[in-house]
N, C-alpha and C positions, 0 to 999 in steps of 0.2 A: 504495500499498500506506498501510496507517494503522502499520502497526509501526513503530518505529523514528522517530515521533514525540516530539520533547524535552519534557519535563515538570521544569521546574530542570535539575541535572546528569544526569537518569535519563533512559534512553527507557521510552515506557511500552509494557508489553506485552498484549498481546493472547491471552489463553490459553481455547481451550478443550476444554470439559470433555466426551468424547465414546466410546461406546461404543454400538452398535444393541440391544445386548440391555437391558432395561430391569430394575429390583431392583438393579444394581450400584453403586449408590450415590453418581452421576451427580449428582442433587440435593442427596444432602446432603455431599458435596466443595465442588459449586460455592459453596455458602451457606456453608460453615463454613470454608473456606479463605479466602475473600474478607472474611469478618469477620474470622479470625487476620490478616489481612495488613492490613487495616484499623487492628487495634486495636495496629498496631507502627508506626502514626502514617504510614500510606501509603492515601491516595486512592483509591479500589476503587469499580471499576463493574459491577452486576454484571445481565447478560443474559440474560433468561426467554425463552429460545427454544423452551422445548415447552408444545403448547396444553395440557398440563395443569393446566400456571401452580402446577406445585408448588413452585419456589424465590420466586416471589413470595407465596404464601400460606408459606411456612415463614419468613418475614419479617414478617409480620403486615400481609401487602397482601390480605385478604379478601375486598372487594366495587368486584371490577373491570370489572365493569359496565357504569361510569359512568366511568371512566376514560381516558385517554390510556394506548393499549399500542404494544408493540413491533409489533402488525399494521399501525396508524396508524400507522407508520413504514417499513413495507414496502411495504406497501397505498396507503396516501393520500399519502405523501412528507411527512407531520408530522416537526418538526425531532428528532434525539431529546432534547436540552435540554428541550423542550417537555413530553413523558412522562419523565421522569427524576422519581422518587420519594426522598424518604432515610428507609428506614423506621428503625421504632423512634427516632430522633432523632439517627442518630448522626451524627457532623457528617463523617466519614471514609467512609461505607459510602452505595453509592448504587447504586439499584434500576430497571430500566430493566424493568416488568413483562410479564406476558404473561397473556392469557386465552383462551377459547376460539375466540375468533374467529380466531383463527390458522392453525384446523385448515383452514381455507379459502382461505389464504393463497397454498398451494400450488397451486390451481388459479385462482388469479385472475392470478397470477403467469405464467400457461403462455407468453404471446403477448408479455410487456414485454422489451423491447431491455435487455440486460446481466443479466439478473432475477438472474443466481450472483452478482453483486457489490453487492446494492442495500444490503445489511447494513453491508459495507466502505465503502462513498461515504456510507452514511450515520452511522458513525462516526468520521469522520475530522474533521468540525468541532468533535469535543468530548475528540477522543484527547489531546491537551495537556493538559487540563483533569486529567485521573485519571493516576494512575503506572502501575495493572492495573485491563484489563477481563477479568473474567471470564464464560464465557458456559455456557450448562446448552444440552446440545442434547438434540433430542428421541432418543427410543429407537425409530429410523429412521436410513436414510441417504440420505432424500429432499433435496430442494433448501431445504426451511430447514435444514439440517445441513452443504449445500453451500456455503451462504452461510457457514455462521461456518466452516468451515475455507478457503473465499476471505480473509475478515479477519484469522483470526485470522496471530500468529507462531508460535504452538505448539499440539500438541495433548496433552493428559491423559487417560491413559486408564486409568478403573478396573475392576478385574479383581476379583470376588466369589470368596472361597477356597471353593467348593462344586461339587460336579458342573456335568461342561460350560463349567467357567468358558473356558476358550479358545474353545471351539465359536463361530466365525463372525469371532473376529477378521481372518480373512486378506481377507473381505471388507472389513470398514473398515482396515484396510492398504491393500487394492489401491482403495480410496475415494479415501484420503489421499493417495497417490500418483497417482492422475489428478486428481488438481487442483494437485498440485505442480506435473505437467507442462504442464496445462492455463491454472490459474487464479494461482495464487499459490506459484513456484517456492522461495521462501524457509522455506514452511512448514516447520517441525521439530518431532522428538519431544520432549515436553517433561520426560512420565517415565510411568511406570504404576504406579498405584496398587494394592496387594493391602488390598481390604475386605471387612470381615464373617469377621477372620482369628479362629481359635479355636483356643488353640495345643493344647491337648488333644485335639483332633481330628486322626488321622492327616490326613487327607483336607485340612484345610488345610494342613498341614507339605507335602503332597504339591503341593499348587496352586500354591505360593509355589515349591518347588523346580522346576517345571517352568516357572513364568513367568521365574524369574531365568535357565533354561537358553536360552530362547527368547529374552526379550530384553536378558539381562547387565546390564549397569549402567546401565539405561534405569529397571531399578527400583529405588524409591525406597528409600531405607533405611527409612524409617518405616509403619509400616503400621496400618490402621485396625480396631479390632475391633470385636467385637461389643460393643453398649454400651445397654441403657437409657435412658440420658441421650440418645442421639442420636436415637432412636427416638422420646421423647417431645416432644423441644425444637419439633419442627415442630407441633405441636398448640397451642403456647404462641403461635406464629410468632415465635420466637429462633430466633437461632444458638447452640451446643452450652456456645461460651463466656458467652453470658449465662444462659443457663437453667443450667446446671450449670459453673460453667469448673472446677473441682474434679475433676471427672468425667474417666475415662480417653480416652472419644472426646475432650474438650475440651483434651485437651492432648495429642494425638497430633497433631489437626488444626494448635495449634501447631507443633509440631514439626514439621510439614509445610510453613506457611510461612515457618519458617527455611532449610527446603530449596531453595524458590523461589525465595526474595530473597537465598538467599546469596551469587549475583553473576547478572551482565545473562544469561548463559548457568545454568540447575542444572546440580550436580555430578552430577546424576543423568540428565540430558539427554546423549542421544549425538549426536543433531541429525539421526540416520538413523532409514529405516525397518528394520523386518529383513526378512531375506530378499529 
């Protein structure tokens, strides 16, 4: 297991951002949480495990057809250090990018021995070089997500404050428990993050209340609002903290970074899955 490798006096923490539903804020959270942690002077690696590569483009890496990516790491055995980039010239923030080649990775890895732990093994040599590894999962529960959960110390689940917000979460929680039993017994729940929140809407307040009833103290105190800057920043290849530091989105992700970094186990973390 990678988690628990030392970086100075701290533990390297590997956090998977997962929810099989699309459009819930996974990539927005991976990019902006990672950037906010890096701005607190911690070394961060963002791993883009989504074939759409939105975390990569959101950090300004747009021409990915001729560079090394996470596909080369998983399928071709390339070392992570040969594929990592430093987007936007940020000395503390690094990226293992993705591109459309990753679409075929699950098929190509079907016959590979220990295929569920390839990412964990690949990250092991560089784990001690960073304090946080944030992994953006694809919107599915296939082999790429299984690899991510096998490598992670904890799972952060974004939930959008809209209709059907909790629909399908039982499947995700079931997959997490399956990984705990068979691949990674140390995997815990980092927390549940409410996203796209609009306090003016009764629906948003209802979803927040329902999430808190189900997940209890595992729901982060920080809530991510609907925010124009959060929507615009990826188009400029920047995290929101660089695009518009004074925006509500930037301030909320800075607050979330504070929650995540506040202890070796976040105060929002229960360490166990509901149900």
